[in-house]
N, C-alpha and C positions, 0 to 999 in steps of 0.2 A: 430857606434855600441854602443859606450858608452851611447850616448844619448838615443838610442833606448832601450838598456838594462836597463838603469836607469829609463826610462819612464815606462817600464813594471813593474819593481819592485815597483815603487811608486804607480802605479795603483793597483797592487795586494795588496800592503799594505793597501790601502784604502778599498779595497773589503774584506780584512781579510785573503787572501791566496796569498802567493807569489809563482810565478811559473817562471821557467827558460824560457826565450823566445825562446831558441833553442830546448826546449823539445817538443816532439809531444803530450805530455799529456795535456789535457785540464782541467782547474779547474772545479770541480763539486760543484755547489752551491745548497743548498736546498734539496738534496736527502735524508739526514738523519736528517733534522731539522735545526733550527736556531742556531746561535752561542750561546755557553754556555750550550746547552742541552747535557746531557750525559746519561749514563745508557741505559734504554730501548729506548731513543730517537735516539741513534746512536753514541754519544760520540764526535761530533764536525766535523770540516771541513776535517781534515786529516783522520779521521776515515772513512769518506765517501769516500775519495779518495782511501783509502786502499781497501775498499769493491769493488769499481769499477774496481780495477786492479787485481782482482782475489784473494783477501785475503791477499796480501802482505801489509806490513805496508808502508804507504806512507811517504817517507822521504822528507825533504826539498830539494829544487833543488841544493843547494850548496854542499850537501853531495853526490849527484850523479855525480858531476863534477870531472874531473881529477884534480890533484894538479896543482896549478898555476906554470907554468914553470918559469915564471919570478920571482916569489917570493919564489917558493919552499915550498909552504904551501897549505894546504887543507882547511883553515879556510875561513869563508865568507869574502868578500872583505872588509867589514867595519872593521873586526877584524885585518886583515893583514895591513891595512893602518894606523892603530892607531900608534902613536908614543908616545914616552914618553913625559911627560908634561901634563899639564892640558888642556884637550880638544883639543889638537893639532892634525894635520894630517901629514902624511909622504909626501914624495915628490911625491908619486903616488896618493895622495888624489884626485887630479883632475881627475884621470882615474877611481878610485873606491871609490866613496864617502862613508862616514860613514852613517850607517842606521839611519833613522829618528826615532823620538819618536813614531810615529804611527806604524812603523814596529816593534819596540821593544814591544809595547803593544800587537800587533797581535801575536808576538812570545810567549809572556807570556800567552796570552789566549790559544794559541795552546797547550802549555805545560800543562796548567791547564785542558784543555779539554781532553788531552791524559791521564793525571792522573785520571781524573773522569771516563773516558771510561774503564780504566783498573780496577778501583775499581768496576765499574758496572759489568764488565765481571766476576770478582771474585764472586760478589754476585750472578750473574746468575748461575755460575757453582755450587755454594753451594746450591742455591735453586733447581736446576735441580737434584742434587744428593739426596737432601732431598725428592723431589717429587718421584724420582724413588724408594727410600726406602719405602716411604709410599705406593706406588702402589704395591710393592712386599708384604708388610704387609697386604694390603687389599686382594690381591689374595690369600695369605695363609689363611687369616681369612675366605674368601668366600668358599674356598675349604673345610676348616674344618666344616663350617656350612652345606655345601652340604652333606658331609659325615655324619654329625650328623642327618641331615634331613632324609637321606636314612635309617639310623639305626632306627630313630623314626618311619618312615613309616613301616619298617619291624615289629617293635614291635607292632604298631597299627594293622597291618594285623593279626599278631598272636593272639592278644586279640579279634579281631572281628571274627576270626574263632571260638573262644570259645563262643562268643555271638550267632553265628549261631547255635551252639550246644545247647545253652540255649533255643533258639526259638523252636527247635525241640525236646527238652528233654521230657521224659516221667517220670511218677512217679518212675519207677524202677531205672533209672540212674540220677535222678534229683540231688541227693546229690553229686554224683561223678563229675558231670559237675560243680557244685558250687565250689568244692575243686579245680578242674582244673582251673577255672577262677581266684580264689584267688592266686594259685601258679603261674599262667602265669603273672598276674599283678605284683606280687612280684619280679619275675625274670626279667621282662622287665621294672621295675620302673625307672632305670637310663636311659635306652634307650628312654623311652617315653618322657622325657624332659617336654616341655611346654604342651604336650597333656595329661599329667598324670591326672591333675585335671578334665579335661573334660571326660576322659575315665572312671575315677572313678564315676563321676556323671551319665554317661550313663550306667555304669554297675549297679549302684543302681536302676535306672529306669527299666532296662531290668530284673534284678533279681525280682523286685517288680511285673512287668507284668507277667513274667514267673511263679512266685509263685502263682499269681491269676489264671493263666491258669492251672497250676498243680492242684490247689485246685478245680477248676471247673471239671477237668478230674476225680479227685478222687471222688468228689461229684456225678458226672454223673455215674461213675462206681458203686458207692455205691447205687445210686438210681436204676440203672439198675439191680443190684443184688437183691435189695428189690422188684423190680417189677417182676423179674423172680420168686422170692419166692411167691409173691402174685399170679402170673399167675399159678404157680403149685397148689397153694391152690384153685384157682378158677376153674382150670381144674377138680379137684376132685369133686367140686360141680356141674360143668357143665356135668360131666359124668353121674351123677344121673339124671339130667334133660334130658339128651339124652336117658337114659333108659326109662324114662316116655314117652318121645316123640315116642320112638320105639314101646312101647306098644300101643299108640294111633294110630300109623300108621298100626300096625297089625290089630287093630279093624276096621280101615277104609278099609283095604284090605279084611277083612272078610265080611264086609257089601257089598263090591263090588262083591265078589264071590256069595253072596246070590242074588244080583240083576241080575247078569249074568245067574244064574240058573233059575230065574223066567222068564227071557227074552228068554230062549232057545227055547220054542215052536214057537216063531215068526221067527226062522231062517230056511231057506231051505224048504225042503218038508214037514216039520211038520206043515206048515201053512194050507195045504189042509185038514187036519183032524180036524181043529178047527171050532167050531160052534160060533154063535153070542154070546151066554151066556159065552162060554169059553173065548172069546176075552175080554169081559167086565171084568170078574173076574181076568183074567191074567194081564190086564192093571192096575187094581186097586192095585194088589200085587206089580207090577213093580213100580208104583208111590210111594207106601209105602216104598219099599226098596230104591228107589232113594232119598226119603226124609231122611231116616236114614243115607244113605251114605253121603249125603251132610252135614248132621250134624256132621258126623265123620270127614269129610274133614275140615269143619270149626273149629272143636275142635283142629285139628293139627295146622292149621294156627294161630288160636287164642293163642295156647300155645307158638308158636314161637314169636308172637308179644308181648305177655304178658311178657315173659322173655327176650325180645330183643336179641334173639339169632343171628339175622342178623346184629348186630352192628359191623361195620367194625373197629371202634376205639378201641374195646376191644381185647387185644392181646390173651387172653385165648380163646375167642370165635373164633378168626381167626385160631387158631391152630386146633379147632374142626370143622372148616368150611367144610372139605371134608366129614365128617360123616353126618353133617347137610344137605349138598347138596344131598347126596345119599337118605336120608330120605325124603327130599322135592321132589326129582324126583319120589320116590315111590308113594307119595301122588298124584302128578300130573298125573302119569301114571294111577293110579287107578281111579282118577276123570275123565280122558279122556276116558278110556275104559268104565266106567259106563255110561257116557254121550252118547257114541257111541251106547251102547246097548239099552239105553232108546230111542234114536232117531230111531234106527232100528226097535224097537217094535212099535213106533208110526207110522212110515212109513208103516210097515207091516199091521198095523191095518187098514189103508185106503184100502190097496189091499184086505185084507181079507173081509172087510165090502163090498167092491164093488163086490167081488166074491159071497159072501153070498147073496147080494142084487140081483145079476144077477140070481142066482139059484132060489131065491124067486120069481123073476119076471117071470121066466119060469114057475114056479109052479102056480103062479097067473094067467098067461096067459092061461095055460091049464085049470084051474078051470073056468076062464071067458069064454073060448071057449066052454067048456062043458055046461056052463049055457045057452048059446043061441043056442047050437046045440047038443042035447042029443045023436044023432046018430053018433057023432064023426066027423061031418062035417057040414058046413053051406050052407043053400040055400039063395035065395035072400031075403026072409022075415026075416031070422036071421040077415042079414046085416042091414036091416032097423031097427029092434028092438035094435040092438047093438048101432047104431048111436043115437037113441032117448034116450036110457037109460044111456049111458056113456058120450055122448057129448051134450045132450040136443038139438040136431039138427035133424029135420025131413027131410029125403032125398026125393027129387022128384023122380017119377018113372024112368025117363030117367037117373038121377044121380045114383040111386040104380042099374039100369041095367048096366051102364058103370062100376061102381066099382066092381060089381059081375063078369063081364066079364074079367076084368083085373086081379082080384084075383084068378079066376079059372085057368087061363093059359091054356085054351083049354079043361079043364075038365068040369064036370057037377056040381061040388060042391066045396066049399072053404075048404081047409084043414088047420089044425093047423099051419103048417109051413108057410102058406100064410096069417096068421092073421095080421101081421105087415103091409102088404100092405093095408088091409082094414082100419086099424087104421090111417095110413098116409093119405090116400085119403079122408077119412071122415074129418080129421083135416084140410086138405087144403080147402075143401069145406066150412067148418064152418068158417075158417078165412076169406075166400073171402066174405062170407055173412056178417061177422062182419065189414070188411073194407067198404063194400057198405053202411052199416048202419052208420058207422062213417063218411064217406064222405058226406052223406046226412045231418048229424048233423053239420058238419063243414060248409057246404054251408049255412045252415039255420043260423048258428052263424055269418058267414061273412055278410049275408044280414042284420042281426040285428045290427051288429057293424057299417055297413055303414049307416044305418038309424040314429043310435045314433050320429055318427060323423057329419052327415048333420045337425042334430038338434043343436049340439054344435056349429058348424060353423055359423049357423044363429044367435045364441046368441052372438058369438064373433063379427059378423058383426054389431050387434046392439051396441056393445061397440064403434066400430070405428065411428058409426054415432051418438054417444051420443052428444046432443046439446051443453053441456058444452065444450067438447073436440073440436067440430067443431068451436064453437065461439072463443075459446081460440086460436086455430090455425089461425083463420082469423084475430084476433087482433094483433098477433105477428108482421106481417109486418108493421102495423100502429105504433106499439110500437117502432120498429126500426127507423122509420122515426122521431118519436117524440124524440127519444134519440139523434139523430143527432143534433136536435135543442137545446137540453139540453147541448150537448157538446160544441156547438158554443157559448152559453151564459154563460158558466162556469166562464169565466173571465170577464164578462160584468159588468160594474159598477152599472147597473140598477138591483137591487135585485128583484124588483117586476116582471120584465120580466123573470128573472131566475126562480123565484117562480112559475110563470104562466107556464113556459115550463115544470117544474117538475110535476106540477099538471096535465098538458096535457098528459104527459107520463104515469102518475099513473092511468089514467082512462082506458088505454089499457092493463095494467098489472093487471090481475084479477086471482090470484091463486085459488080463491074459486070455479071457474068454473070447476076445475079438481077434486074437492072433490067427486062429484057424480060418475065420471068415475072410480076413485080409489076404491070407495066403491063397484061398480059393479064388478070390477076385483077381489077384495077380496072375493066376494060372489062366483064367478066362480071358484076361486082356491079351495074353500071348497066343490065344486061339486064332488059327488062320481061317478066315471066312472068305466067301466069294466077294469080289470087288463091289458087286451091286448091293451087298448086305453090310458093307463096312460102315457106312454112315449110321444105318439103323442100329447095328451092333454097338457102336461107340456110344450112341445116345442111351441105349438100355443099360450099358455098363456104367455110364455117368449117373443114371438114376440110382442104381444100387450103391455106387460109391458115395453119392451124396447122402443117402440114407445111413450108410455106415459112418460117414464122417460126422453126422449129427449126433449119433450115439457116442462116437469116440470123443467129440468135443465135450459132451456132458460128463463123460467119465474123466476126461482130463481136468475139467473145471473142478469136479469133486476131488480128484487127486490133489490138485493145487490147494483147494480149501482145507483138505485133511492135513497137508504138509504145513500150511499156515497155522492150523490149530495145534498141530504137534509142536511147531516152533514156539507158539505162545506157551504151551505147557512146559516145554524145555526152559524157556526163559523164567517162568514162574518157579520151576524146580531149582533152577540155577540161583535165583534170588534167595530162596529159602535155604539152599545148601550153603551159599556163600555167607549167610548170616552166622552159621555155626562153624565155619572153616577155622576161624582163629581159635575157637575153644577146642576143637578136635586136634588141630595141629599142635596147639600149646600142650595138651595132655600127652600126646605122643612124644613131643620133644622133651617134656619134663621126665617122662619115664625113661627115655633114651639117655638123658643126662644122669638120672639117678642110678641107672644100671650100667653107665659108662659103655653104652652101645653105639655103634655106628648105624647109619640108616640101613645098610645091608644086613647088619647083625639083628636089628629090630625086625626087619622084614622076615628073616629066617625064624626068628622066635615066634612071630605071629602065625606062621604056617604050621599046620598039623600034618597034612598029607605030603608035604615036600614036593608039590607038583610044579613049583616055579611060579605060581600065581596065588593071589590071596583072594579067597571067596568072601562073599558078603557075610556069611555066618561067622567065619573066623574073624573078620574085621570088627563086626558088631560085638561079638563075645569078648574079644580082647579089650576093646575100649571100655565096656561096662564092668568087666571083671578085674582087669589088671590096672586100668587107668582111672577107674572110678568116675566115668563120664556120667553126667546128670541127664544127658539127652536120652529120649526114648529110643527103643529099637526101630520104630518107624522112621524117626528123624535120621538116625544113623544109617538106616538102610537107604533112604533117599540120597543122603550125602554120598554113600558108597556108589550108587548108580550114577551120580553126577560126575564123580572123578574116575570111574572105571573105564576101561577100554571097551567101547560098545561092541566092537567086532569080536571080542573074546568074552565079554560079560564078566571080566575079572580084572584085578589090579596086578600088573606085572611089576618087576623090580624097578623099571624106569618110571612107571606111573607112581609107585610108592616114593621114589626119590624126589619126584616132582612135588608130591604132596607135602613132604617135610621141608622142602626148600622155602625159605622166606627171603624176599628181595625188597630192597629199599632203593629209591631213586634219590640222588643227591639234589637237594633243593637249593643250597647255597654252597659255594666252594669251601672246603675245609681240608683237614689233614688226616692221614692214617698214621697212628703212632704204634709203637711196639708194645706198650703195656696199658693196662686199665688206668693206672694212675698217670695223669698227664705229666706230673712233675718228674716221675722216675723214668719215663720212656723217652724214646727219640722218634723223630719224624721219619717215616718210611718214604712217603711221597704225598703230594697234594692231589686231591681229587677235584675234578671240575664239575660244574653244574650240569646235570643231565646224565652223569655216569651211573651205572647200576652196581649196587653192592649186594652180594649174597650174604645173608646173615648166617653165621656159623655158631654163634654163642651169644647169650644175653637176651634182653638188655640187663645190664647191671649198673649199680649206682657207684659213681666215683665220689668217695667220701669227702675228699678235701674240697673239691669245687661244688659238690652237691648236684651233679648232673648225671643223666643216664647215658650210658655208652653201650655199643654192641661190638662184638668181635666179628668182622666180616672180611670178605674177599672181593676185590674189584674184578668184575668179570672181564674188564678190558685187557688186563695183563696178569691177573692172578695175584696182585699185591695183597697181602693179608695183614691185618692189624686191627686196632681199636679205633672206632669212629664215634664222635659225639652225635647224639640224636638231636638235641636242642640245647642252646646255650642258656646260661643263667640270666641273660638279659631278654630272653624271649625269641631269639633268632632260631628258626627251624633249619637244621642242616640236612636231615634225612626225612623222607616221607614214604609211606607204604606203597608197594607196587613196583612195576618196572619190568615184569616178566610176562605180561599179557599184551598182545599186539593184535591189530586188525589188519587184514590183507587189503591193500589199496591198489595194487597192480593186478591187472587181469591175466598177465602172462607169468605169474609167479609159480615156479615148480617146486615140488617137494621131492628131494632126492635121498637115496639111501646113504650116500657118501658125498663128501665135498667134491664138486667137479674140479678136475685137474686143469692146470694152466700150462701153456707152452713157455719156451724160453723168452719169448717176447712179451709175456705177461697176459696175452689174450687167452680167453678160455677155450679149451679144446672141446670140440663137439661132444656133448654128453651122450653116452651110450643109452639106448632105449631101456635096457634092463635096469639101469641105475635110477630111472625116474619112477617114483611111486605113483604120483598123480599130480594134476595141476590144482593149485589152491583157488578157491572161488573168491571173487572180490567181495569184501565185507565179512569174510570168515574169521573166526577168533582162533588165535594160535598162542599156545602157552609154551614159554621157553624153558628148556631143560638145561641147555648149555650154550655158552657163547664161544665163538672162535676167538682165540687170543690173538693179539696183534702180532706177536712173534711167530705165530703159526701160519699167518697169511703169507702166501708166496709173494716175493718181491718182484718188481718189474720196472722196466725203464719208463713205462707210461704212468697213467694215473693209478692210485691205489685201488686194489680190488675191493668189492663190497664185502663188508663184514657178514659172516655167515652165522646163523643160529640153528641150534638143534632143539626141536620141541615137538609138541603134540597138537594135532588139529583137534579142536574140541568137538567138531561135527561128527567124526567117525573114529577118533582116537589114533589116527595114523601118525607115526613118529618118523621124523626125518630131518634133513638139513634143507635150509632155504636161505635166500638173501634177505638181509635186514632192510635193504633199500626198498623192497616192496611192501614194507610194513609201517604201521603207525601205532604208537603207544596209546593204550586206552587206560 
């Protein structure tokens, strides 16, 4: 037991907690923290044991043990075993040894931990009390703030109630509400608290807004009062106008009464007593009264419009509107009744006139009957005389007998009452006779129209058989076949075959054959025909015109296709000719240089017949014989055709000059110098990009710099000198071309001379004889000469367009035109 007990103690000492081996309590480690922790950490090992045992303080095991019966003491074994003397043991030391130093250290630590735990508990109790006190203080403060807020809200509500009164205040109680607001804010000043400043600011704004509203109300009331006073004054003036209008209405009604009185005879039974003269005079009087009445009505309406009595925006006039409405109704009623009376009189006039006419007819019939039957009745001869005299129609005996028999009605003579039967029967017979005559005339007219129609048809058939039309129609199928051949050769390299195919098609396309047919149709259109035949004649002419137009359209399409093919051929020839241009021109210029000839001198040398123009044979022979050209005669001939004047089929002096001219366009700005050697010459002037230089000589090599240069003339101002073609660093200064342009404006004219300008610089109207023709848009124009800047007339306005003289490539026409209508190609 001793060994076991001692072993447990020693073990517990090492672990920091001693425990009785007989005790059922187990040591608790690590539940409240490591050794040495106190306060919030749990206070140490024994403090943890106390917590685990239900809150009791955990006591060391030896304090829970009963007193040692053998020793009669309750002290720990190591205390009871000590004996007097230094470090000695009693006789029982072998049974209960003295505690080791580890155990003593553990006990000291336990006591320290216990003291620290108690101090921590005291601190926690103080802290908890302080926290509880602070919480009670916060609750009291919050309750006070809630109560203050309630009081503040009540005060705000009271003030806002007064604000609502301000919003609804009227000028009468405005000052009372102001005083109430001031008194309320003063009474609730303490209760408002933090809201006091905001409430005062809001009160100032509301007072300002309400003050403006009250001011507006007062102004409106004042304005309304002034307006009411004005209305009262206006009503007094308007009442005078109403009195004037009332007088005008009375006058209108009086005029209406006069009209009705004048129209009274046309009402009811009074009509039967009126004669024709009475009707006329009464109607005149009625119309006069009607005119007076309308003037009176117009005066009333004009009075209303003049004084704008119907203006709904005028308050005074609105108040008098019932009176004005009654007066207006009186005028309308008078106008309507007068119009009804006039219309009734006019309608009655027709009835009365018809009645009077009927009476007159009866009287006339009686007089007429008496004229042809003095005995008071008619016999058969009286009927015949009546028909001749009154109808211009002589009755046949059987017709007279028939009419007489039917008019007598079984009697022996015709009475006045049966005269209308005679009139009707005679009229019917006369109309029948007229119808027969008209029928005969219509038949004769129809026969004449048929003959005219046949004659016109024969003339139209002559148009269809016109030789030109027949021949043209017969050539069209052949032209179609020829066109197929043209189409197959369009891309053929043999231009001669293509040209031959085009020429073969051209011989079948002859639009001039249709000219005579068109002329005949125009003559027939001017033919004067009967009105009844005009529509038929126009339709027949349209048929022939349509037939001719179909043929004409086919011919035009073929002409257009031929022109397009010819243009293709020309382009191909141009391309071939332009390929050898440089070689031909170079050979001619070389010969001209070797022989020291000018272009005109060379032209004269090449001519044999001195006719003023150069033929193809002369051109080709000179190039092959004198210039040693390597091109064939065929190639040179095509080139000649390309550059020759088509209208003359020869090259004239201007054309030859154009051929020998070579032009360069300035690609980059450079200088014109006086000599071939740049070192020895001086600068004449600087040329800008886009300027045109006519090549007069060269190109020749400048030996020092090793560059090629040409001697040329600036077409802009005639400045002449040497210009570098390309620099030794690769910069190109001159490029080929510059004298070929394409027409871009549709109104560009080609003139024989430069059009003159007036003193103001504006062009003078060009004389018709100076105009050669108009250039077609897209046409190619080759320049022969440029107008110099110094030659252009000066003016106060903008500079005139630069003029160029050249040749139209289409027909070889040479003349002057404006450069502004051109585009370089």
